C-alpha positions as CSV (number, residue, x, y, z in Angstrom):
1,M,0.0,0.0,0.0
2,N,1.3,3.5,-0.9
3,T,1.6,5.6,2.2
4,S,1.7,9.4,1.8
5,K,4.7,11.1,3.2
6,H,2.9,14.3,4.1
7,K,-0.6,15.2,5.3
8,I,-2.2,18.4,3.8
9,V,-5.3,19.8,5.5
10,V,-7.3,22.5,3.6
11,L,-9.2,24.8,6.0
12,S,-12.0,26.5,4.1
13,D,-14.9,28.8,4.8
14,L,-16.6,27.5,1.6
15,K,-16.5,31.0,0.0
16,D,-14.9,32.2,-3.2
17,S,-11.4,31.0,-2.5
18,T,-12.3,27.4,-2.1
19,A,-11.3,26.3,-5.6
20,T,-8.0,28.1,-5.2
21,L,-7.3,26.3,-2.0
22,L,-8.0,22.9,-3.5
23,K,-5.9,23.5,-6.6
24,T,-3.1,24.7,-4.4
25,A,-3.3,21.6,-2.2
26,I,-3.5,19.3,-5.3
27,S,-0.5,21.0,-6.9
28,L,1.7,20.5,-3.9
29,A,0.4,17.0,-3.1
30,K,1.3,15.8,-6.6
31,K,4.9,17.2,-6.2
32,T,5.5,15.8,-2.6
33,N,3.5,12.6,-2.2
34,A,1.0,14.1,0.2
35,S,-2.6,13.2,1.2
36,I,-5.3,15.9,1.2
37,H,-8.2,16.4,3.7
38,F,-10.7,19.2,3.3
39,F,-12.1,20.6,6.6
40,H,-14.9,23.1,7.2
41,V,-16.4,24.5,10.4
42,K,-19.7,26.5,10.6
43,K,-20.9,28.5,13.6
44,P,-24.3,27.2,14.8
45,T,-25.3,30.9,15.2
46,E,-25.1,31.3,11.4
47,V,-27.8,28.7,11.0
48,V,-30.1,28.9,14.1
49,I,-32.3,32.0,14.3
50,T,-34.8,30.8,16.9
51,D,-34.7,29.9,20.6
52,N,-37.0,27.0,20.0
53,Q,-34.9,23.9,20.7
54,L,-36.8,21.6,18.3
55,S,-36.7,24.2,15.4
56,A,-33.0,24.8,16.1
57,K,-32.2,21.1,15.9
58,R,-34.2,20.8,12.6
59,A,-32.3,23.8,11.2
60,L,-28.9,22.3,12.1
61,N,-29.8,18.9,10.7
62,S,-31.0,20.4,7.5
63,K,-27.9,22.6,7.1
64,F,-25.6,19.7,8.0
65,T,-27.1,17.6,5.2
66,E,-26.9,20.5,2.7
67,T,-23.3,21.4,3.6
68,N,-22.1,17.8,3.6
69,K,-23.6,17.4,0.1
70,E,-21.9,20.6,-1.1
71,I,-18.5,19.6,0.2
72,S,-18.8,16.0,-1.2
73,E,-19.7,17.3,-4.6
74,L,-16.9,19.9,-4.6
75,V,-14.3,17.4,-3.4
76,S,-15.4,14.7,-5.9
77,E,-15.2,17.2,-8.8
78,F,-11.6,18.1,-8.0
79,S,-10.7,14.5,-7.1
80,E,-12.0,13.2,-10.5
81,K,-10.5,16.0,-12.5
82,Y,-7.0,15.7,-11.2
83,N,-7.1,11.9,-10.4
84,I,-6.3,12.3,-6.7
85,D,-8.0,11.1,-3.5
86,I,-9.4,13.9,-1.3
87,S,-11.1,13.1,2.0
88,S,-13.3,15.6,3.8
89,S,-15.2,16.4,7.0
90,F,-17.5,19.1,8.4
91,T,-18.7,20.1,11.8
92,F,-20.6,22.8,13.7
93,G,-19.1,24.7,16.6
94,N,-16.7,27.4,17.7
95,V,-14.4,27.8,14.6
96,K,-11.1,28.3,16.4
97,N,-11.8,25.5,18.9
98,E,-13.0,23.0,16.3
99,I,-10.0,23.7,14.1
100,D,-7.7,23.2,17.1
101,L,-9.3,19.9,17.9
102,F,-9.2,18.7,14.4
103,L,-5.6,19.6,13.9
104,E,-4.6,18.0,17.1
105,D,-6.4,14.8,16.2
106,S,-5.3,14.6,12.5
107,N,-1.8,16.0,13.1
108,P,-1.1,17.3,9.5
109,N,2.3,18.8,8.7
110,I,0.9,21.1,6.0
111,I,-2.1,23.5,6.4
112,V,-3.6,25.4,3.5
113,I,-5.5,28.6,4.1
114,G,-6.5,31.5,1.8
115,K,-6.3,35.2,1.5
116,R,-8.8,37.7,0.1
117,R,-7.9,39.8,-2.9
118,D,-5.8,42.9,-2.0
119,K,-5.9,41.9,1.7
120,G,-3.8,39.9,4.1
121,I,-4.8,36.6,5.7
122,A,-8.5,37.1,6.0
123,A,-10.1,34.2,4.2
124,L,-11.0,32.4,7.5
125,G,-11.4,35.7,9.3
126,D,-8.4,37.7,10.6
127,K,-8.4,36.1,14.1
128,I,-8.7,32.6,12.9
129,S,-6.1,32.9,10.1
130,K,-3.6,34.5,12.5
131,H,-4.3,31.8,15.1
132,V,-3.5,29.1,12.5
133,L,-0.3,30.9,11.5
134,K,1.0,30.5,15.0
135,K,0.8,26.7,14.9
136,K,4.3,25.5,15.7
137,G,5.8,22.6,13.8
138,K,3.4,23.2,10.9
139,T,4.0,24.5,7.3
140,I,1.3,26.9,6.4
141,I,0.3,27.6,2.8
142,I,-1.3,30.9,2.1
143,A,-3.0,30.4,-1.2
144,S,-3.4,33.4,-3.5
145,S,-6.4,33.7,-5.8
146,E,-4.7,36.2,-8.1
147,N,-2.0,33.8,-9.3
148,D,-3.2,30.5,-8.0
149,L,-1.2,27.3,-8.4
150,K,-2.6,24.9,-11.0
151,P,-1.9,21.1,-10.8
152,E,-1.2,21.0,-14.5
153,N,1.6,23.6,-14.3
154,E,5.1,23.5,-12.8
155,I,5.9,25.2,-9.5
156,S,7.9,28.4,-9.6
157,L,9.5,29.6,-6.4
158,G,11.1,32.4,-4.5
159,V,12.5,32.3,-0.9
160,Y,12.3,34.7,2.1
161,N,14.9,34.6,4.8
162,E,18.0,32.4,4.8
163,I,17.7,29.3,2.6
164,E,19.7,27.3,5.1
165,Q,16.9,27.7,7.6
166,Q,14.7,25.6,5.3
167,Y,16.9,22.5,5.2
168,N,15.3,20.7,8.1
169,N,11.8,20.9,6.5
170,D,11.4,17.9,4.1
171,F,8.2,19.3,2.6
172,I,9.8,22.6,1.7
173,N,12.9,20.8,0.4
174,E,10.7,18.8,-2.0
175,I,9.0,22.0,-3.2
176,I,12.4,23.5,-3.9
177,E,13.5,20.5,-5.8
178,N,10.4,20.7,-8.0
179,A,10.7,24.4,-8.6
180,N,11.3,25.3,-12.3
181,K,12.7,28.8,-11.8
182,P,15.8,30.0,-10.0
183,L,15.3,30.8,-6.3
184,K,14.8,34.5,-5.4
185,K,15.7,35.8,-2.0
186,F,13.9,38.6,-0.1
187,Q,13.7,39.5,3.6
188,V,11.0,40.2,6.3
189,T,13.1,42.0,8.9
190,D,10.8,41.6,11.9
191,S,10.1,37.9,11.4
192,N,12.5,36.1,13.6
193,D,10.4,33.0,14.1
194,V,8.9,32.5,10.6
195,N,10.5,31.3,7.4
196,L,8.7,32.3,4.3
197,L,8.7,30.9,0.8
198,V,7.0,32.4,-2.2
199,V,5.5,30.3,-5.0
200,D,6.3,32.8,-7.6
201,R,4.7,33.9,-10.9
202,E,7.2,35.4,-13.4
203,A,7.2,39.2,-12.8
204,V,6.5,39.3,-9.1
205,K,9.3,41.3,-7.4
206,P,8.3,42.1,-3.8
207,K,10.8,44.2,-1.9
208,S,12.1,43.8,1.7
209,T,9.6,44.8,4.3
210,K,9.4,45.1,8.1
211,S,5.8,44.0,8.2
212,F,4.6,40.5,7.5
213,N,1.0,41.6,7.3
214,K,1.9,44.4,5.0
215,L,3.6,41.9,2.8
216,L,0.6,39.6,2.6
217,S,-1.7,42.5,1.6
218,K,0.5,43.5,-1.3
219,I,1.9,40.2,-2.7
220,D,-0.2,38.3,-5.2
221,V,1.3,34.9,-5.2
222,S,1.0,31.9,-2.9
223,L,3.2,31.8,0.2
224,V,4.6,29.0,2.3
225,V,5.2,29.8,6.0
226,A,7.3,27.3,8.0
227,N,7.0,27.7,11.8
């Protein structure tokens, strides 16, 4: 049986960036022998608008069935198109708490999140995205919708911070080995505990910056953050 070397988890809010997240995960999985799991959390307060317990239960059950169907169809579409297995799960609850529980239980080494156009890490909400970025021992992919990775294309790459700092990360090393462009080096001067890679697209030339958040709001390519 072929065992995947890496575990990728896609955290999605099921909004506009979902296709980008899946294509990014598939692109990286095909280059690094990784499995993919799609995970979504919905707040009960987004569904329940009544204090009646029975009505609330019915609303949650109905929304659970609807959302499960949406996720299954979405995952199946990408799985069939790119010939890759993708598992999925969905739950109701406090988004931050449920993500923490899921990550602790599944223990992935790669987490894919998104960013909104012309903004920083806001695709899961600012607080949730920043919370995920603090996960130690995880490699975080911040997928860009402006120049998204496509499974049928080769990976191009630039590097932030010292290249030597990446050597103990097998996943990043495999990405570097699969890059089809020379590595570029830039610097985030206030980021002492984060290593940053840029999956580049030809003409992107970000300059050094003191602010990680400012960088994310300006750059239009996918990023890899190694904690």
